[in-house]
C-alpha positions as CSV (number, residue, x, y, z in Angstrom):
1,M,8.1,5.6,-1.0
2,C,5.5,6.8,1.5
3,T,2.0,5.4,1.9
4,V,-1.3,7.2,2.5
5,V,-4.7,5.8,3.3
6,I,-7.6,8.2,3.2
7,R,-11.4,7.8,3.7
8,V,-13.6,10.2,1.8
9,P,-17.1,10.5,3.3
10,E,-20.3,10.4,1.3
11,P,-21.8,13.8,0.3
12,G,-23.9,15.3,3.1
13,S,-22.3,13.0,5.8
14,S,-21.3,14.4,9.1
15,E,-18.3,12.0,9.0
16,P,-14.9,13.8,8.7
17,V,-12.2,13.0,6.1
18,R,-9.8,10.6,7.8
19,L,-6.2,10.0,6.8
20,L,-3.3,7.8,7.8
21,A,0.1,8.7,6.3
22,V,3.4,6.8,6.8
23,R,6.6,8.6,5.9
24,D,9.6,7.0,4.3
25,E,12.7,9.1,4.1
26,D,16.5,8.8,4.5
27,P,16.9,8.8,8.3
28,Q,20.1,10.9,7.9
29,R,18.0,13.8,6.5
30,P,17.0,15.8,9.6
31,W,13.3,16.7,10.3
32,N,11.2,18.3,13.0
33,P,8.2,16.4,14.3
34,L,4.6,17.8,14.0
35,G,4.6,21.3,15.2
36,E,4.3,25.0,14.5
37,W,7.7,25.6,12.7
38,W,6.7,28.6,10.5
39,P,6.4,31.8,12.6
40,D,5.0,33.7,9.6
41,R,2.1,31.2,9.3
42,P,0.2,31.2,12.6
43,G,-2.0,28.1,13.0
44,L,0.0,26.0,10.5
45,V,1.3,22.7,11.9
46,G,3.4,20.2,10.0
47,V,6.3,17.8,9.8
48,Q,9.2,20.0,8.7
49,D,12.2,19.1,6.5
50,R,15.0,21.0,8.3
51,V,17.2,21.0,5.2
52,A,14.9,22.9,2.8
53,G,12.4,24.3,5.4
54,G,9.3,22.8,3.7
55,A,6.9,20.2,4.9
56,W,6.1,16.6,4.2
57,L,2.6,16.9,5.8
58,A,1.0,20.1,6.9
59,A,-2.4,21.4,8.0
60,Q,-3.9,24.8,8.5
61,G,-7.5,25.2,9.5
62,P,-9.6,22.8,7.5
63,R,-6.9,22.2,4.8
64,L,-4.4,19.4,4.9
65,A,-1.7,18.3,2.4
66,V,0.8,15.5,2.3
67,L,3.3,14.7,-0.4
68,L,4.6,11.4,-1.6
69,N,7.6,10.9,-4.0
70,R,7.1,9.3,-7.4
71,A,9.4,8.8,-10.4
72,G,10.0,11.7,-12.8
73,E,12.4,14.5,-13.5
74,P,11.4,17.9,-15.1
75,S,12.7,18.2,-18.6
76,G,14.9,21.2,-19.4
77,V,15.7,21.9,-15.8
78,R,19.4,21.5,-14.8
79,A,20.1,19.6,-11.6
80,E,21.1,22.7,-9.7
81,E,17.8,24.4,-10.7
82,V,15.5,21.6,-9.4
83,E,13.3,23.0,-6.6
84,S,12.4,21.4,-3.3
85,R,9.0,19.6,-3.2
86,G,8.4,20.7,0.4
87,G,7.2,24.1,-0.6
88,I,4.3,22.5,-2.5
89,V,2.7,21.3,0.7
90,L,2.9,24.7,2.3
91,A,1.4,26.4,-0.8
92,S,-1.4,23.9,-0.9
93,V,-2.6,24.5,2.7
94,A,-2.6,28.2,1.9
95,G,-5.0,27.4,-1.0
96,T,-2.6,27.2,-4.0
97,S,-2.4,23.9,-5.8
98,P,0.3,23.0,-8.3
99,E,-0.2,24.0,-11.9
100,G,1.8,24.2,-15.1
101,A,5.1,22.3,-15.1
102,P,6.6,22.2,-11.6
103,R,10.4,22.5,-11.4
104,T,10.6,19.6,-9.0
105,L,11.1,15.9,-9.1
106,G,8.0,13.7,-9.4
107,F,5.4,13.6,-6.7
108,N,1.9,12.7,-5.6
109,L,0.2,15.4,-3.6
110,V,-2.8,14.6,-1.5
111,E,-5.0,17.7,-0.8
112,V,-7.9,17.8,1.6
113,D,-10.1,20.9,1.5
114,G,-12.6,20.6,4.3
115,T,-13.9,24.2,4.2
116,S,-17.5,23.0,3.6
117,A,-19.6,20.0,4.6
118,G,-18.9,18.5,1.1
119,A,-15.1,18.1,1.6
120,E,-13.0,17.7,-1.5
121,V,-10.1,15.4,-1.6
122,A,-7.8,15.5,-4.6
123,V,-4.5,13.9,-5.7
124,T,-2.2,15.8,-8.1
125,A,0.4,13.6,-9.8
126,W,3.5,15.0,-11.5
127,D,5.8,12.7,-13.4
128,G,8.1,15.3,-14.9
129,V,6.1,15.4,-18.1
130,A,2.4,16.0,-17.3
131,L,0.5,17.2,-14.2
132,R,-2.7,15.3,-13.6
133,R,-5.4,16.1,-10.9
134,E,-8.0,13.5,-9.7
135,T,-10.8,14.2,-7.3
136,L,-11.4,11.2,-5.1
137,A,-14.9,9.6,-4.9
138,P,-16.3,8.7,-1.6
139,G,-14.7,5.6,-0.1
140,T,-11.3,4.4,1.1
141,H,-8.3,5.0,-1.1
142,M,-4.7,4.0,-0.9
143,L,-1.7,5.7,-2.5
144,A,2.0,5.1,-2.7
145,H,4.5,6.0,-5.5
146,D,2.2,5.3,-8.5
147,D,-1.5,6.0,-9.1
148,V,-4.4,6.0,-6.6
149,D,-5.6,2.5,-5.7
150,D,-3.1,1.1,-8.2
151,A,-3.5,-2.7,-7.9
152,T,-0.1,-3.2,-9.6
153,T,1.5,-1.6,-6.5
154,P,2.1,-4.7,-4.2
155,R,1.3,-3.0,-0.9
156,I,-1.9,-1.6,-2.3
157,A,-2.9,-5.0,-3.7
158,A,-2.1,-6.6,-0.4
159,W,-3.7,-4.1,2.1
160,H,-6.2,-1.8,0.4
161,H,-9.2,-4.1,1.1
162,S,-8.2,-4.5,4.7
163,F,-8.2,-0.7,5.2
164,E,-11.4,-0.4,3.2
165,D,-13.2,-3.1,5.2
166,T,-12.3,-1.5,8.6
167,A,-15.3,0.0,10.3
168,F,-14.4,2.9,12.6
169,A,-17.6,2.1,14.5
170,D,-15.7,-0.9,15.9
171,A,-13.3,1.4,17.7
172,P,-14.3,2.7,21.2
173,G,-16.5,5.7,20.6
174,G,-17.2,5.0,17.0
175,V,-17.6,7.3,14.1
176,D,-20.3,9.4,15.8
177,D,-18.1,10.8,18.5
178,E,-18.1,14.6,18.9
179,W,-15.0,16.4,17.8
180,G,-12.2,15.7,20.2
181,D,-14.2,13.3,22.4
182,G,-13.8,9.6,23.0
183,P,-11.0,7.2,22.5
184,E,-8.9,7.1,19.4
185,W,-10.7,6.6,16.1
186,W,-7.6,5.4,14.3
187,E,-7.0,2.2,16.3
188,P,-8.6,-0.1,13.7
189,W,-6.4,1.2,11.0
190,I,-3.3,0.9,13.2
191,R,-4.2,-2.7,13.8
192,V,-4.1,-3.2,10.0
193,L,-0.8,-1.4,9.9
194,G,0.6,-3.7,12.6
195,D,-0.6,-6.8,10.7
196,S,1.2,-5.5,7.6
197,A,4.4,-5.2,9.6
198,M,4.5,-8.9,10.0
199,L,6.1,-8.8,6.6
200,D,9.8,-8.3,6.2
201,P,10.4,-4.5,5.7
202,S,12.1,-5.2,2.3
203,D,9.0,-7.1,1.0
204,D,7.3,-5.2,-1.8
205,R,4.0,-5.6,0.0
206,A,5.3,-4.0,3.3
207,I,4.0,-0.6,4.4
208,I,6.6,-0.3,7.2
209,R,9.5,-0.4,4.9
210,D,13.3,-0.6,4.4
211,N,14.0,0.3,0.8
212,H,17.7,-0.3,0.8
213,A,17.2,-3.7,-1.0
214,H,15.4,-1.7,-3.8
215,G,18.3,0.8,-4.2
216,Y,16.9,3.6,-2.1
217,P,18.3,4.9,1.3
218,T,14.8,5.4,2.6
219,V,13.0,3.7,5.5
220,S,9.7,4.2,7.3
221,L,10.3,6.8,10.1
222,L,6.9,8.0,11.4
223,A,3.2,8.1,10.9
224,C,0.5,10.8,11.2
225,V,-3.3,10.4,11.6
226,A,-5.7,13.2,10.9
227,E,-9.4,14.1,10.8
228,I,-10.4,17.1,8.7
229,R,-13.7,18.9,9.2
230,P,-15.0,22.3,8.2
231,D,-14.0,23.7,11.6
232,G,-10.4,22.5,11.5
233,S,-7.9,19.6,11.3
234,D,-7.0,17.3,14.1
235,V,-3.5,15.8,13.4
236,H,-1.5,13.4,15.6
237,Y,2.1,12.2,15.2
238,A,4.0,9.1,16.2
239,Q,7.6,8.1,15.5
240,L,9.0,4.6,15.1
241,E,11.6,3.8,17.8
242,R,13.9,2.2,15.1
243,P,13.5,3.4,11.5
244,G,12.0,0.6,9.4
245,H,11.0,-1.5,12.4
246,W,7.5,-1.8,13.8
247,N,6.5,-0.9,17.3
248,A,3.2,-0.1,18.8
249,L,2.5,3.6,18.0
250,S,1.5,6.2,20.6
251,F,0.2,9.3,18.8
252,D,0.7,12.7,20.4
């Protein structure tokens, strides 16, 4: 049950799309950290699932995609025919969004297309029955295992406004820094993430999570932050020292 926070700029703004993504997964399922793991896709970076070869999050040029699990099983598809969701992320950053009836379990797919100054951010939701696509309006949005900004999701109800109210200008350098210059823009959001980690990781409101109490073997493992502009994506990775337990994050 991953979590994504994303800020969509106003049309015509020079501000990039900004994203924070926290990954929850079974720590026994091996992965590779952010890197270039696909020799046939030069310039593509992502967090790779070593089992199926796909990606949880990936970026190539001014496109970025990240996938969150949600409930749903495709009807009429036998268990052995269910496809990995990781290929969806790789297809997305190559410019192909899901359509029809995917042969995968349910998902929320966040797609950022920053190929022009008017960046488009969309969320495609698949529940095994219907595929729905929503283009996000300017502002700060939060997503987990249900719908965008769903106030019935406890962690969104608890923390959405805190992320929304965070001003990046409060961080050293502020929002007007040139690409690649200045201290880290993400520090204010990470402070909110640290505040949220005061909760027990089994609490429904927690973002840094241990989902065993809810019947799932998944825990929070890592986080990525990203800026997406027309000239490319700048993505950074940090891994928790102990799965499901907060520590100060140092993004590479």
